[in-house]
N, C-alpha and C positions, 0 to 999 in steps of 0.2 A: 504494500500500500504506500502511496506517495506520502511524504511528510510535508506538511505546510507549517509555516511559522504560527505559533500560538503563544501570545496574542498575535493577530495578523500584523504584518509590516505597517509601519507608520508612513510608508511611502505615499507621496501625493498620487492621486488617482491616475493621472496621465503616465507617470513613471511606472506605477504598478501595472497598469494595463499594457504598457509597452513591454515590460519584462515578461508578463504572462502571455502576451501575444506571440512571443517567440516560441512558446510551447504549444500554442493552440492548434497548429496544423497536425501535430502528431499525437497529442494526448488530450482530447476534448474533455473526458471525464475529470481529469485533474484540474483543468481550467474551471469547469463548472463548480467543482467541489471547493476549490480555494475561493472562488467568487461567493458561493453560498456561505462559507465560513466568515468571510469578511463582512457580508451583509448582515448576518445574524449577530456578529460581534459588535457591530456599530449600532444596531437598533434592535431591541427586543420586541417580541410579540409581532412577528411578521408572519403573514399567512403563506400558504403554499403558492397561491396565485401571485402574491406580492414578491416572493422570492424568485419565482420563475420570471416575472416581469423584470425584476432587477437584473437578472443574468442576461435576459434577452436585450435589455436596454444597453448593456455594456458590450455584448458580443454579437447580437443580431437575432432576429426571429428564427425560430426553429432550432435553436441550439441544443435542445433536448431530444431532437430527432422525432421520428414518427410515433414511437412508443414512449411518449414523454412522461407518463405516469410511472412506468416501471423505472425509467432512468432517474426520475426525481427520487423515488424510494431508495434506489441503490446509492445515489449521491448523498442523501441524508443519512443513511446508515454509515457511510464512510466518514462523513463530517462528525456524526455522533461518536464514532470510535476514535477519531483523531482527538476530539475534545476530551473523551474519557482517558485516553493515554496521557494527556497533559494535565489531568486532574480536574477537569470541568465536566459538568453534566448538562447535556442538551435535553430540554423538556418540551413536550408538546402539550399545550393547554387546550383541552378538549372544549371547554366552554367558549373560549375566544377563537378556537381553531387556528392557533398561532404557535410559533416556536420561540423559545428564549433560552438563554444560558443561565442556569441557576446561579444566583449571587451577583449577576451583572446588573448594572443600572439600566433603566429603559433606553437611555441614549449614552453612547460612549462619551466620555468627558471631552475628548478632542472635538467630536462632532457638536456637542452642546456648546462649546466655546465658539465654534465657527458660527453657529446659529445666533448666539448672543451677540457676537460682533456684527453680524449682518443686520440684526434688529436694531442695534445701537446706531447704525448709519441711516436709519429711516428718519427723514425730515418731517417733524410734526406739521410744518406749514404745508408741505406737499400733500399730506394726508387730508388736511382741512380743505384744500382746494379740490381734491378728488371727491370728497364727500358732497361738495356742492354741485358736482356734475349730474346731469340728468342720465337716466339709464341709456338713452340713445347716444349721448356723448361718451359714456363709458364703453359701449359696444364699438363705437367708431374708433376709440383709442386702442381697444383690443385688436380690432382688425388691422389698424395701422401698424401696431407692434408685430402682429403675425406676419404681415407683408415684409416688414423690415427684417425680421429674423430669417424669413425664407430667402430674401435677396442676399443677406449676409452669408447664409449657408451655401447658396449657389456660387458666390464669389470665392468662398473657401474651397469648395470642390473644384472650381475652375483652376485656382492656384495650384492645388494638389496635382491635378491632371497635367498642368503645364510643367511642374517640377518632375513628375514621373516621366513625361515624354522627353524632357531634356536630359534625363539620366538614362534613357533608353530602356526603362522597365515596363 
């Protein structure tokens, strides 16, 4: 069985993904399992659907294959065993239908600090302005933001393609 760092690496997400991406082509189960471990470590009480969505958000749709239920069960058994080997216990709360690591806080301290820092940057004046907008104005803003994000992503993809073409890959 593969060994993953427990607690998971403190690497920034992009660095961690890059490191794990090098393994992705030859060992999909290990990539999924390390990703599941990191997701559960960072946030308790995640549902099966939430964990699968988290993995697919990072690695792409269909990452669990056609028999996704069986793959998920195998992956969670491996994660549970890896945690047990390190002295932790993965628990499934049947009432909430969610997984958590016994003794861990609901949110990892580092993640909590990031959220607190982002919340501290919110400008109360901007919130007051937003509250005065009509629902139609809010929808317009949302659409405008969505269009801007789509265009930014298209530019990013175009730059990536240009770099790949210039490198001959």
